[in-house]
VEXDREN-2710 file (C-alpha; in Angstrom, 1 decimal):
% VEXDREN-2710
k/r/px/py/pz
1/MET/-28.5/14.6/1.2
2/ASN/-31.3/13.0/1.8
3/GLN/-31.5/11.8/5.6
4/LYS/-32.1/8.0/4.5
5/ASN/-29.4/7.5/2.0
6/ARG/-26.9/9.7/5.1
7/GLN/-28.1/6.7/7.4
8/PHE/-26.8/4.0/4.7
9/TYR/-23.4/6.6/4.0
10/LEU/-22.4/6.5/7.5
11/LEU/-23.5/1.9/8.5
12/LEU/-21.4/1.4/5.2
13/PHE/-18.3/3.3/6.4
14/ILE/-18.3/2.5/9.9
15/LEU/-18.5/-1.3/8.4
16/ALA/-15.7/-0.1/5.8
17/LEU/-13.8/1.1/8.8
18/VAL/-14.5/-2.7/10.9
19/VAL/-13.3/-4.3/7.7
20/ASN/-10.4/-2.5/7.0
21/PHE/-8.8/-2.7/10.5
22/CYS/-9.9/-5.6/11.9
23/THR/-6.7/-7.5/10.4
24/ILE/-4.5/-5.0/12.5
25/ASN/-2.6/-7.5/14.4
26/PHE/-2.2/-10.3/11.6
27/LEU/0.8/-11.2/11.0
28/PHE/2.6/-10.7/8.2
29/PHE/2.4/-13.4/5.6
30/THR/4.2/-11.6/2.7
31/ASP/8.2/-9.5/3.0
32/ASP/8.5/-5.9/2.5
33/PRO/6.1/-5.4/5.7
34/GLY/8.9/-7.3/7.6
35/LEU/12.0/-5.5/6.1
36/TYR/10.1/-2.3/6.8
37/ALA/9.1/-3.1/10.5
38/SER/12.3/-4.6/11.3
39/ILE/14.7/-1.6/9.7
40/ALA/12.0/0.2/12.3
41/LYS/12.9/-1.7/14.9
42/GLN/17.2/-1.4/14.5
43/LEU/16.7/2.9/14.4
44/ILE/15.4/1.9/17.7
45/TYR/18.5/-1.7/18.4
46/LYS/21.4/1.3/16.9
47/HIS/19.5/4.6/19.2
48/ASP/20.0/6.0/15.1
49/PHE/17.6/8.5/14.3
50/PHE/18.9/9.3/10.9
51/GLN/20.7/5.2/9.4
52/LEU/18.9/3.1/7.8
53/TYR/20.5/-0.8/8.7
54/SER/18.6/-4.3/7.5
55/TYR/20.2/-7.3/9.1
56/GLY/22.8/-4.5/11.0
57/ALA/24.4/-3.6/7.2
58/ASP/23.6/-0.4/5.4
59/TRP/20.5/0.0/3.1
60/LEU/19.5/2.5/0.9
61/ASP/16.3/1.8/-1.0
62/LYS/13.5/4.0/0.4
63/PRO/13.2/7.6/2.2
64/HIS/13.1/7.3/5.6
65/LEU/9.5/9.1/6.5
66/PRO/7.9/6.0/7.2
67/PHE/10.7/4.4/9.5
68/TRP/11.0/7.4/11.5
69/LEU/6.9/7.3/11.9
70/VAL/7.0/3.5/12.7
71/MET/10.0/4.0/15.2
72/ILE/8.1/6.4/17.1
73/SER/4.8/4.3/17.3
74/PHE/7.4/1.3/18.3
75/ARG/9.1/3.4/21.3
76/THR/5.6/4.5/22.4
77/PHE/3.7/1.7/21.9
78/GLY/6.1/-1.1/22.2
79/ILE/7.4/-3.6/19.5
80/TYR/4.7/-5.2/17.7
81/THR/2.3/-5.9/14.7
82/TRP/-0.5/-3.4/14.8
83/THR/2.4/-0.5/16.2
84/TYR/3.8/-1.4/12.6
85/LYS/0.1/-0.5/10.9
86/LEU/-0.7/1.9/13.5
87/PRO/1.2/5.4/11.8
88/ALA/-0.1/3.7/8.4
89/ILE/-4.0/3.6/9.6
90/ILE/-4.0/6.8/11.2
91/CYS/-2.4/8.2/8.1
92/PHE/-5.0/6.3/5.7
93/LEU/-8.2/8.0/7.5
94/LEU/-6.2/11.6/7.2
95/SER/-6.5/10.7/3.4
96/LEU/-10.7/9.9/3.8
97/LEU/-10.5/13.1/5.5
98/TYR/-8.6/14.1/3.1
99/THR/-10.5/13.2/-0.1
100/TRP/-14.2/14.3/1.9
101/LEU/-12.7/17.8/2.6
102/PHE/-11.6/17.7/-1.2
103/ALA/-14.8/16.3/-2.8
104/ARG/-17.2/18.2/-1.0
105/LYS/-15.7/22.0/-1.8
106/TYR/-16.4/21.0/-5.5
107/TYR/-19.4/18.9/-5.5
108/GLY/-20.9/18.9/-1.8
109/ALA/-21.7/16.4/1.0
110/GLU/-23.8/13.3/-1.2
111/VAL/-20.4/12.8/-3.8
112/ALA/-17.9/13.3/-0.7
113/ALA/-19.3/10.8/1.2
114/MET/-19.5/8.2/-2.3
115/ALA/-15.4/9.1/-2.7
116/VAL/-15.0/8.6/0.8
117/LEU/-16.7/4.5/0.4
118/ILE/-15.4/3.8/-3.1
119/VAL/-11.6/4.7/-1.4
120/SER/-12.3/2.9/2.0
121/THR/-13.7/-0.3/-0.4
122/SER/-11.5/-0.4/-3.4
123/LEU/-10.0/-4.0/-2.8
124/HIS/-6.4/-3.0/-3.2
125/VAL/-6.8/0.1/-0.4
126/MET/-8.3/-2.7/1.9
127/MET/-5.2/-5.3/0.7
128/SER/-2.8/-2.8/1.6
129/ASN/-4.0/-1.6/4.7
130/THR/-3.3/-5.0/5.4
131/ASP/-0.1/-5.7/4.0
132/ILE/1.3/-2.3/4.8
133/ARG/3.9/-0.8/2.7
134/ALA/3.8/3.4/1.8
135/GLU/0.5/3.3/-0.1
136/PRO/-1.8/4.7/3.1
137/TYR/0.7/7.0/3.8
138/LEU/1.7/8.5/-0.1
139/MET/-3.0/8.6/-0.2
140/ALA/-2.8/11.2/2.7
141/PHE/0.0/13.0/1.9
142/ILE/-0.9/13.4/-2.0
143/THR/-4.4/14.0/-1.5
144/GLY/-3.6/16.4/1.5
145/ALA/-1.2/18.7/-0.6
146/ILE/-3.6/18.8/-3.7
147/TYR/-6.4/19.7/-1.4
148/HIS/-4.0/22.4/0.0
149/ILE/-2.7/23.3/-3.2
150/SER/-6.4/23.9/-4.8
151/ASN/-7.2/25.9/-1.4
152/LEU/-4.1/28.4/-2.4
153/GLU/-5.1/28.8/-6.1
154/ARG/-7.9/30.7/-4.8
155/ARG/-6.9/32.4/-2.2
156/SER/-3.0/33.4/-1.3
157/SER/-3.0/32.2/2.6
158/GLY/0.3/31.2/5.1
159/THR/-1.6/28.5/6.7
160/GLN/-2.1/26.8/3.3
161/LEU/1.5/27.2/1.8
162/VAL/3.0/25.7/4.8
163/LEU/0.1/22.5/5.1
164/ALA/0.6/23.3/1.0
165/ALA/4.1/22.6/1.3
166/LEU/4.4/20.4/4.0
167/LEU/2.7/17.3/3.1
168/THR/4.4/17.4/-0.3
169/ALA/7.6/17.1/1.2
170/LEU/6.1/14.0/3.3
171/ALA/5.4/12.4/0.0
172/VAL/8.6/13.1/-0.8
173/MET/10.4/12.2/2.6
174/THR/8.1/8.6/2.1
175/LYS/8.5/7.7/-1.9
176/GLY/10.4/10.3/-3.4
177/VAL/10.6/13.6/-6.0
178/PHE/8.5/12.0/-8.6
179/VAL/5.7/12.4/-6.0
180/MET/5.5/15.9/-6.8
181/ILE/4.4/15.4/-10.6
182/ALA/1.3/13.7/-9.4
183/ILE/1.1/16.8/-7.2
184/TYR/2.3/19.8/-9.0
185/GLY/0.7/18.0/-12.2
186/ALA/-2.6/18.3/-10.7
187/LEU/-2.1/22.0/-10.2
188/GLY/-0.8/22.3/-13.8
189/GLY/-4.0/20.7/-15.2
190/HIS/-6.3/23.2/-13.7
191/LEU/-4.2/25.9/-14.8
192/LEU/-4.3/24.9/-18.1
193/LEU/-7.6/23.8/-18.7
194/ALA/-9.2/26.7/-17.0
195/GLY/-7.9/28.8/-18.8
196/LYS/-5.7/30.0/-15.4
197/LEU/-2.2/29.2/-16.9
198/LYS/-1.2/33.1/-15.7
199/GLU/-1.7/31.5/-12.8
200/VAL/1.7/29.9/-12.9
201/PHE/4.4/32.8/-12.6
202/ARG/2.7/34.0/-9.3
203/PHE/5.1/33.5/-6.6
204/LYS/3.3/32.1/-4.2
205/TRP/4.3/29.0/-6.3
206/VAL/8.2/29.3/-5.8
207/LEU/7.8/30.0/-2.1
208/LEU/5.8/26.4/-2.1
209/VAL/9.1/24.4/-4.0
210/ILE/11.1/26.5/-1.7
211/LEU/9.4/25.5/1.8
212/THR/9.4/22.1/0.7
213/VAL/12.9/21.9/0.0
214/ILE/13.7/23.3/3.6
215/PHE/10.5/20.7/4.6
216/SER/12.8/18.1/3.0
217/ALA/16.1/18.7/4.4
218/PRO/15.9/16.2/7.1
219/GLU/16.0/13.3/4.7
220/LEU/18.7/15.2/2.6
221/TYR/21.2/15.0/5.8
222/SER/20.6/11.2/6.9
223/LEU/21.2/10.3/3.4
224/TYR/24.4/13.1/3.4
225/ILE/25.9/11.7/6.4
226/GLN/25.1/8.2/6.2
227/PHE/26.6/7.8/2.6
228/ASP/28.1/11.4/1.3
229/LEU/30.5/11.3/3.6
230/HIS/31.2/7.7/3.2
231/PRO/33.0/7.1/0.5
232/GLU/34.1/3.7/1.1
233/LYS/30.6/2.5/2.0
234/VAL/29.7/-0.5/-0.5
235/VAL/26.2/-0.3/-1.2
236/PHE/24.7/-2.1/-4.3
237/GLY/28.5/-3.6/-5.2
238/HIS/29.9/-0.4/-5.4
239/GLN/31.6/2.7/-3.2
240/HIS/31.4/5.8/-4.2
241/VAL/27.4/5.8/-3.3
242/SER/25.9/9.3/-2.9
243/GLY/22.5/8.6/-1.1
244/ILE/21.9/12.5/-2.5
245/LYS/22.1/11.5/-5.7
246/TRP/19.9/8.1/-5.0
247/PHE/17.4/10.0/-3.8
248/LEU/16.9/12.6/-6.6
249/TRP/17.7/10.5/-9.6
250/ASP/18.6/7.0/-9.1
251/SER/15.3/5.8/-6.8
252/GLN/13.1/7.6/-9.6
253/PHE/14.2/7.6/-12.6
254/GLY/16.2/3.8/-12.5
255/ARG/12.9/2.5/-11.1
256/PHE/11.1/4.3/-13.8
257/THR/13.4/3.5/-16.8
258/ASN/14.1/-0.5/-14.8
259/SER/18.1/0.4/-15.1
260/GLY/18.3/0.9/-11.4
261/PRO/19.4/-1.6/-8.5
262/ILE/16.5/-2.8/-8.3
263/SER/15.0/-4.4/-11.8
264/ARG/11.7/-6.3/-12.6
265/LYS/11.0/-7.5/-16.2
266/THR/10.2/-4.7/-18.5
267/GLY/6.3/-3.3/-18.1
268/SER/3.2/-3.0/-20.4
269/ILE/1.6/0.2/-21.3
270/PHE/-1.4/-1.6/-20.9
271/TYR/-0.4/-3.3/-17.4
272/PHE/-2.7/-1.0/-15.3
273/LEU/-5.4/-0.9/-17.7
274/HIS/-6.1/-4.6/-16.7
275/THR/-4.6/-4.3/-13.1
276/LEU/-7.0/-1.5/-12.1
277/LEU/-9.8/-3.7/-13.5
278/TRP/-9.3/-5.5/-9.5
279/ALA/-7.7/-3.2/-8.1
280/PHE/-9.8/-1.2/-8.3
281/GLY/-13.0/-3.1/-8.2
282/PRO/-15.5/-2.5/-8.1
283/TRP/-15.4/0.6/-9.5
284/CYS/-12.7/0.6/-11.9
285/LEU/-15.4/0.3/-15.3
286/LEU/-17.4/3.4/-13.5
287/PHE/-14.0/5.6/-13.1
288/TYR/-13.1/4.5/-17.0
289/PHE/-16.8/5.8/-17.9
290/SER/-15.8/8.6/-15.8
291/VAL/-12.8/9.6/-17.3
292/TYR/-14.4/8.9/-20.6
293/LYS/-17.4/11.6/-19.5
294/ILE/-14.6/14.2/-18.2
295/VAL/-12.8/14.1/-21.2
296/SER/-15.3/14.7/-23.0
297/ASP/-16.6/17.8/-21.7
298/ILE/-13.3/19.3/-21.9
299/ILE/-13.0/18.5/-25.4
300/LYS/-16.6/19.9/-26.2
301/ARG/-15.3/22.8/-24.2
302/LYS/-17.9/22.0/-20.9
303/HIS/-17.0/23.9/-17.9
304/GLN/-15.9/21.4/-15.0
305/ARG/-16.1/22.9/-11.2
306/GLU/-12.2/21.2/-10.6
307/TYR/-9.2/19.6/-12.7
308/TYR/-7.1/19.3/-10.2
309/ALA/-8.3/15.1/-9.6
310/ILE/-8.7/14.3/-13.5
311/SER/-5.1/15.6/-14.4
312/GLY/-4.1/14.6/-10.9
313/GLY/-4.2/11.3/-11.4
314/LEU/-4.4/10.3/-15.0
315/ILE/-0.7/12.1/-15.3
316/LEU/0.2/9.8/-12.7
317/LEU/-1.2/7.0/-14.3
318/ALA/0.7/7.6/-17.5
319/LEU/3.8/7.7/-16.3
320/PHE/3.3/4.0/-14.1
321/SER/1.9/3.1/-17.2
322/LEU/5.3/4.3/-19.2
323/SER/7.3/3.1/-16.4
324/GLY/9.3/-0.4/-16.9
325/PHE/8.8/-1.0/-13.3
326/GLN/5.7/-1.7/-12.1
327/LEU/3.4/-3.9/-9.5
328/PRO/-0.2/-3.2/-8.7
329/PHE/-0.2/-1.2/-5.5
330/TYR/1.3/1.8/-7.2
331/THR/-1.9/3.3/-8.2
332/ASN/-3.3/3.2/-4.7
333/ILE/-1.8/6.5/-3.8
334/ILE/-4.2/8.0/-6.7
335/PHE/-7.6/5.9/-5.8
336/PRO/-8.8/9.3/-3.8
337/LEU/-8.6/11.3/-7.1
338/PHE/-9.7/8.3/-8.9
339/ALA/-12.6/8.1/-6.4
340/ILE/-13.6/11.9/-6.7
341/CYS/-14.2/11.5/-10.5
342/THR/-16.1/8.0/-10.2
343/ALA/-18.0/9.5/-7.1
344/ARG/-19.5/12.0/-9.6
345/ILE/-20.6/9.5/-12.5
346/CYS/-21.9/8.2/-9.6
347/HIS/-24.0/10.8/-8.2
348/GLU/-24.7/12.5/-12.2
349/GLN/-28.2/12.9/-12.9
350/LEU/-27.8/11.1/-16.8
351/THR/-30.2/12.0/-19.3
352/SER/-29.2/9.5/-21.8
353/SER/-30.7/6.0/-21.3
354/THR/-27.7/4.3/-22.4
355/GLU/-24.8/5.9/-20.3
356/ARG/-27.4/5.2/-17.3
357/THR/-27.3/1.1/-18.6
358/ILE/-23.6/1.1/-19.1
359/ARG/-23.8/3.0/-15.2
360/SER/-25.7/-0.2/-14.0
361/VAL/-24.4/-3.0/-15.9
362/ALA/-20.7/-1.2/-14.6
363/GLN/-21.5/-2.3/-11.0
364/TRP/-23.8/-4.9/-11.5
365/ILE/-20.8/-7.2/-13.0
366/TYR/-19.1/-6.9/-9.6
367/VAL/-22.3/-7.0/-7.3
368/ILE/-23.2/-10.1/-8.6
369/ALA/-19.3/-11.6/-9.5
370/LEU/-18.3/-10.9/-6.3
371/PRO/-20.9/-13.2/-3.5
372/ILE/-19.7/-15.8/-6.5
373/VAL/-16.6/-16.3/-6.5
374/VAL/-16.7/-16.1/-1.8
375/ILE/-18.9/-18.7/-2.0
376/LEU/-16.8/-20.4/-4.8
377/LEU/-13.4/-19.6/-2.2
378/ASN/-15.2/-20.9/0.7
379/TYR/-16.2/-24.0/-0.7
380/PHE/-12.5/-25.0/-2.1
381/LEU/-10.8/-23.0/0.5
382/LYS/-12.2/-25.4/3.3
383/PRO/-11.4/-23.2/6.5
384/ALA/-10.1/-24.0/10.0
385/HIS/-13.4/-21.5/11.0
386/TYR/-16.7/-21.0/9.5
387/TRP/-17.7/-18.9/12.0
388/PRO/-15.9/-15.6/10.6
389/PHE/-18.5/-16.8/7.7
390/ILE/-21.4/-16.8/8.9
391/ILE/-20.9/-13.3/10.9
392/ASP/-19.9/-11.9/7.1
393/ILE/-23.5/-13.7/6.2
394/ILE/-25.3/-12.3/8.7
395/VAL/-24.0/-8.7/8.9
396/PHE/-24.4/-7.8/5.1
397/VAL/-26.8/-10.4/3.5
398/PRO/-29.8/-8.3/5.6
399/ILE/-28.4/-4.9/4.2
400/ALA/-28.3/-6.2/0.4
401/ILE/-31.7/-7.5/0.7
402/TYR/-33.3/-4.1/2.1
403/LEU/-31.2/-2.5/-0.6
404/LEU/-32.9/-4.5/-3.0
405/LYS/-36.1/-3.9/-1.5
406/SER/-36.1/-0.5/-1.4
407/GLY/-36.1/-0.2/-5.3
408/LYS/-36.8/3.8/-6.2
409/GLN/-36.7/4.8/-3.0
410/MET/-32.8/5.5/-3.1
411/SER/-31.0/7.2/-5.4
412/SER/-27.5/5.2/-4.2
413/GLN/-29.3/2.1/-4.7
414/LEU/-27.1/0.1/-7.2
415/PHE/-23.9/2.1/-4.7
416/LEU/-24.7/1.2/-2.1
417/LEU/-25.3/-2.4/-2.9
418/ASN/-21.7/-2.6/-4.9
419/CYS/-20.3/-1.1/-1.6
420/VAL/-21.8/-3.8/0.5
421/ALA/-21.2/-6.6/-2.0
422/MET/-17.2/-5.7/-1.7
423/LEU/-17.2/-5.8/1.7
424/PHE/-18.9/-8.8/2.2
425/ALA/-15.7/-9.9/-0.1
426/CYS/-13.3/-8.3/1.7
427/PHE/-14.7/-9.5/4.9
428/TYR/-14.4/-12.9/3.4
429/VAL/-10.9/-12.5/2.7
430/ASN/-9.7/-10.5/5.6
431/THR/-11.4/-13.1/8.2
432/GLU/-10.6/-16.3/6.5
433/PHE/-8.3/-16.5/3.7
434/TYR/-5.5/-14.2/5.7
435/PRO/-5.7/-16.6/8.4
436/THR/-5.1/-19.2/6.0
437/ILE/-2.6/-17.8/4.5
438/ILE/-0.4/-17.3/8.0
439/ARG/-1.1/-20.5/9.3
440/TYR/1.1/-22.1/6.6
441/LYS/4.0/-19.7/7.1
442/GLY/6.9/-20.4/8.6
443/GLU/8.8/-17.7/9.0
444/PRO/6.8/-16.2/12.5
445/LYS/6.9/-19.7/13.6
446/ALA/10.7/-20.3/14.0
447/ALA/10.8/-16.3/15.1
448/ARG/8.8/-17.6/17.7
449/TYR/10.6/-21.0/18.9
450/VAL/14.5/-18.5/18.7
451/ASN/12.4/-16.2/21.7
452/GLN/10.6/-19.5/23.7
453/GLN/13.1/-21.6/23.2
454/VAL/16.7/-20.0/22.7
455/PRO/18.8/-18.4/25.5
456/GLN/19.2/-14.7/24.3
457/THR/22.7/-14.8/24.9
458/THR/22.5/-17.4/21.6
459/ALA/23.7/-15.4/18.1
460/VAL/21.0/-16.1/15.3
461/TYR/21.2/-14.9/11.6
462/SER/19.6/-15.5/8.2
463/VAL/21.4/-17.1/5.3
464/LYS/19.8/-15.3/2.8
465/SER/18.7/-11.0/2.2
466/LEU/14.8/-11.7/2.0
467/ASN/13.4/-13.7/5.0
468/ASN/12.7/-10.1/6.9
469/VAL/9.5/-11.3/8.5
470/PHE/11.9/-13.8/10.8
471/GLN/14.3/-10.9/11.3
472/PHE/11.1/-9.1/12.6
473/TYR/9.7/-11.4/15.1
474/CYS/13.0/-12.4/16.5
475/ASP/13.4/-10.6/19.8
476/ARG/17.3/-9.6/19.5
477/PRO/18.9/-8.5/16.3
478/VAL/19.6/-10.8/13.0
479/GLY/22.6/-11.2/11.1
480/LEU/23.3/-11.8/7.2
481/PHE/25.4/-14.6/6.9
482/ASN/27.6/-15.8/3.6
483/MET/25.6/-19.0/2.9
484/GLU/28.6/-20.0/0.0
485/GLN/31.3/-19.9/2.9
486/PHE/28.6/-21.5/5.5
487/ASN/31.3/-23.8/7.1
488/ALA/34.5/-21.3/6.4
489/THR/32.5/-18.7/7.7
490/PRO/33.5/-18.1/11.7
491/SER/30.4/-17.4/13.5
492/PRO/29.5/-17.7/17.4
493/ALA/29.6/-20.7/18.9
494/GLY/26.2/-22.2/19.2
495/ALA/24.5/-19.2/16.4
496/LEU/21.1/-20.4/15.2
497/PHE/20.6/-19.7/11.5
498/TYR/17.5/-19.3/9.6
499/ALA/16.6/-20.8/6.2
500/ASP/13.9/-21.6/3.7
501/GLN/13.8/-24.6/1.8
502/GLU/16.0/-23.2/-1.7
503/SER/18.7/-22.4/0.9
504/VAL/19.0/-25.5/2.5
505/ASP/19.1/-27.3/-0.7
506/GLN/21.8/-24.9/-2.0
507/LEU/24.5/-25.7/1.5
508/ARG/23.6/-29.4/0.4
509/SER/25.0/-29.0/-3.2
510/LEU/28.0/-27.3/-1.7
511/HIS/28.9/-29.5/0.8
512/GLN/28.1/-27.4/3.4
513/GLN/28.0/-29.1/6.9
514/PHE/24.7/-28.2/9.2
515/VAL/22.7/-29.8/11.5
516/VAL/19.1/-29.6/12.0
517/VAL/17.5/-28.1/15.0
518/LYS/14.1/-27.4/14.1
519/GLU/11.9/-27.3/10.9
520/PHE/8.4/-25.8/10.0
521/CYS/5.8/-26.3/7.3
522/ASN/5.7/-23.4/5.4
523/TYR/4.1/-21.5/2.0
524/PRO/6.8/-20.4/0.3
525/GLU/4.6/-18.1/-1.9
526/GLU/3.9/-14.5/-1.9
527/ASN/1.3/-14.8/-5.4
528/ILE/-1.4/-17.3/-3.5
529/LEU/-1.3/-19.5/-6.4
530/PRO/-4.8/-22.2/-7.4
531/ALA/-3.7/-25.3/-5.8
532/PHE/-2.5/-23.5/-2.2
533/ILE/-6.0/-21.9/-2.3
534/ASN/-7.8/-25.9/-3.3
535/GLU/-7.3/-27.6/-0.1
536/SER/-7.1/-30.9/-1.6
537/THR/-3.8/-29.8/-3.5
538/ARG/-2.2/-27.6/-0.6
539/ALA/0.4/-29.8/0.4
540/SER/1.7/-29.8/-3.2
541/THR/2.3/-26.4/-2.3
542/LEU/4.1/-26.4/1.1
543/SER/7.9/-26.9/1.3
544/LYS/10.1/-26.3/4.9
545/VAL/11.7/-23.9/6.6
546/TYR/14.6/-24.8/9.1
547/LEU/16.6/-23.3/12.3
548/ILE/19.8/-25.0/11.7
549/LYS/23.7/-24.9/13.4
550/LYS/26.8/-25.7/12.4
551/PRO/28.1/-29.2/13.7
END
């Protein structure tokens, strides 16, 4: 890596961190982070480390580890938006470290630097570092486990064995046993394609599985004491629900077959192929090209330095594509593996003019499209303040101009230009677009009103389980109330109830009596509608949320 490239890699890496983390204290604007933060908060309220609750009721949907990490952050620094995000951000940084270590080990420092920049400038990674769920944790644990397994495969080591097992167990306690498919699939694919299949029968791999099970014991114990010991509890409308069976089978294969208690419309095997065009933008087309190149070389029996990245990435991508339950952020967890494959093709000295053209076009599409999208977005959005957009231009446009003028002086000119285009776009999204959305979210406003205007002795409820942003930002426990029997169900005197427009309309249709205490403007969608982006039609997408009480 020459000195000029090194300086630009470092500069863009620092800017990427700024763009990724500048939203650390932004209020939640989707329900899932509010739910996960509320569950972690209830661990503190109930002084219970092992059992998960939402609205004071038993909750069974995700493994425990992210909630434990957030609870530790809450206990250490206080209950805030940024303390919810802090453990995930640390894990994101850990995923970058492991991406660097793995890529440098097999391909050298420059490919490693490229891979790190690819991960940190991928669109859905930057979105997920604002709207945080489980993906940053899994990126770290899966990539780290594969790295230590690759070290263990080369040389037996107690340290590498323990670290590989620990990180695998952490991944399992974050998302479930299916993550082992990516981790062990990466190992199996490497051994098979490298002609080392006999290595599968080494005793160290048995030890790896045994240690992984041992390290996963806290999750199994937690599920056992909350559910298996209490068959009388009603979960998903049924009694005699085994938490351990749910963890090992129902939560994994129920989602895969789309037959579990939580389901979606049946997916398409092509869903992620087109979703990655934006989710893994601006690198998706290069990734597809790299897969073609790597698979072609494997078919031609050309030796590869490693097969972990391509095996682990494609196996899990295939599994997601075959699943009946699909969401765009699922593939984030294997973006480090995709990035390693993509960085190879960015750095490789291609001899074919056709291949060089494909590589250039795959990048120029995004380099040209992203600034145009930002300009159009700013034109229609009409944000409250333009100074973030001005800063965006001042910071990134001079870098882009310099790169364009550098010509052939920098071998990675187009790669770096692609990074700049993505950072330019995401800085705008993070500093202009997201604040605009948050300004029209009613749940934080309603919670702020409760915190400032309603006495602590007043009981607070939600009439629907999907009001989790309100639940988190309230400075007291929030209960769940039966909307259909609103008047007939007893409640403490003066109790306050949070309801969205749909719930209020339903209460009226059921002829339930209530008094509106306060109403707030609200954008009710999690998906961004074009009519909301356009300032002149935004009002048509808005509704209201309410704080109500019984008469």
